[in-house]
Structure formats: C-alpha cells, structure tokens
C-alpha positions, 0 to 999 in steps of 0.5 A: 324341252329343258329334259331334252337340254339336260340329258344332252348336258349328262350326255357330255353333248355340251354344244347341243345342251347349248342349241336346246337352251338357246331354244328355251332362251328364245321363248323364256328368257327369264328361266333361271333352271335354262340360266343355271344349266347353261353356266354349268355347261359353260363351266365344264368349258371352261367359258368362266366368263360367259358362266358367270354371267349366266348364273349372275342371270340366274341369281337376279331371276331367283335371288334364292336359287341356291344351286346358281349361287353355288356354282357362281362361287365355284367360278373363282375356285375352277379358275384357281383364285383360291382368296375370291373362291374363300370369299364367294364360299364364306359369303353364300354361307353368311347370306345363306344363314339357317337356309342352308343345313346338313350336307350343303352347309358342310360341302360349303365349309370343305371348299373353304378348307380346301381354298385354305390348304390351297392358300397355305393358310393351314392354321384357318384348317382347325376351325372346320375341322371341328365343325365336321367333328360335330356331326359324327355320321357325316363323311365331312371330317374324313374328307377334309382329313384326306384333303389335309393328307394329300396336301401334304403328299401323304398318300398311303394316310389320304387313301385311309381317309378316302376309304373311311369316308366312302363307308360313313357315305353308304351309311348314311 
C-alpha cells in the first residue's frame, strides 16, 4: 500500500496518495514513513501546519528518521521564515553530529548558507564556503557560489557556477 501511495505522490496525484495514506494509517497508525510522505505531500500543497503535524508525528515514532527531521526543518524555509529555518537547520546539524556525513551535511550547510543570504547576513557565508572548499570533489562549493551570484543578480556568473556544479555532480 505504501508503494502505491508513493507512486501516486511521484505522479503528482496528491489527493489519491493521501487517500492511500489514510488507508495505511487506519491499519498501522504508527508508521513513520507514512507520516513523512503525508508531510511531504502537504508541504507540496502548501498546507504547512498539517505538514508540520505529520512530520512531528513521524519523528515522535522514529526519532532518528533523518528524512522526516530534514523535512520538518524545511517548512519554515518554504514559508520564507529565514531565521526559523536557519535555527532548525542548525539544530538538525547539531543534533545529528557524527551521524551526518558528506552530501547530507553539505545539503544542510547549503540551506543554512541560503538563509544567511536571504536575511542579508553575507558576513556569515564565508565560514560555510570554507567548509565546502575542504571537499573539492563536491559540487557544493559551486552551488553555493551560484547562489551568492544569484543573490547579487549576476546571472552570467551564476550560470557558470551552475555549469561547474553540474560537471562536479557527474564526476561523483
């Protein structure tokens, strides 16, 4: 049943996916994956309060469920509440500690970098760029520099950084 709900979600048939998840919840209400998928669908529908409730339930059921914890941190970002998004991503990074490695950690750092840019706190960006530069093989530094270029409305430079990031992604 979960696979069917996920296929409906993947096909952007959100209402059908939610019906499938309702059926799952009726049988197995403590399935964290179901609550996470429900939260993601509700996020896509901009029903952020309901999404937050579903994601919190997923984390209550399975406290180390990284996807649900990340999605929960993503809600204020989608709401454009940059300080709260930054706080949640910072907390996710701190709480996860040694559990996070590589791309997951870089994704969170990238989201934090974006919140700094969007709050006009560019002075905080350099420390994150320095962390990205330690991982030369990663596209993270190029994506971060593209975001900074876009923030400065330098489209030509941003496109160059995005091209560099795409090349780095293909190498990995």
